N, C-alpha and C positions, 0 to 999 in steps of 0.2 A: 324812393319815391315810387317805383314799380309794384310794390305792395298794396300802394293804395287803389290802383288801378285795377288789380285783380278783381274779379267777380265771385263772390261766394256761391258755388254751384253745390247743389246737394247731388250726391249720387242717388239717381233715382232706380226703384227696383223694375225687373223687366216685366212688361206688361204681356198678360197672356190673353189670347181670345177665350172669353167666357163659353162660347159656343162649343170651339172644339174641345175645350176643359172637359164638358159635361157629357162626352160621348160622341161628338162629331154631330152636331145637328144639321139635317139636310135641307129643312124649311122653316122658314121663320115666319109664325101664323101671324096676320095682319090683325086678326079679332083680339088678340092680348095686347088691349090698349096701356094697361099698368105696365107690363114689361116694356113695352118699346117708349114709354115716357122718360124712362130711365135713361135712353141714348138721345136726350133731346134737350135743348137749354129750356129756360121759362118763357121764353118769345117763340118756341115750337121748331127751332132749328135743328139741324142733324148734327150730331157732335161728330167730329172728324176722327178718324183712326186714331191719329197719334194720342188723342186724350183718352178714347175708349179700350184701346188695345185690341180690338177686335181685327182679325185678319182680312184680307181682300176680298176673298168669297163671300165672307158672313155680313162683311160691311156693305157690298151691294145688296144682297137679299134684305139687310136691314132696311137700307135706303127705300127700297121696294115696297116692302113693308108698311113703312110709316107713311109713305105716299098715299097706298092703298086706304091706310085708316083714316088719313086726312081727309079723303073723298067722301067716306061714309060716316065723317064727323065723330070717331072713337078719341083721337087724339087731336089736340089744337096744330 
């Protein structure tokens, strides 16, 4: 009976920050709308760290860059 209640969880691979992996990016450019759109949903919401795998510092920079790009209408 206990076997039926167990969930089938997959072992997920560890997520690595894309920006740290490519040589430690110091600034995320808000003018690159194509790259920023990869970190958004179809509705324009910013994806969380647990999904994208970005580190805390780069997630903060990413949020600021997406918000700036929204203001000048580069991304939705």
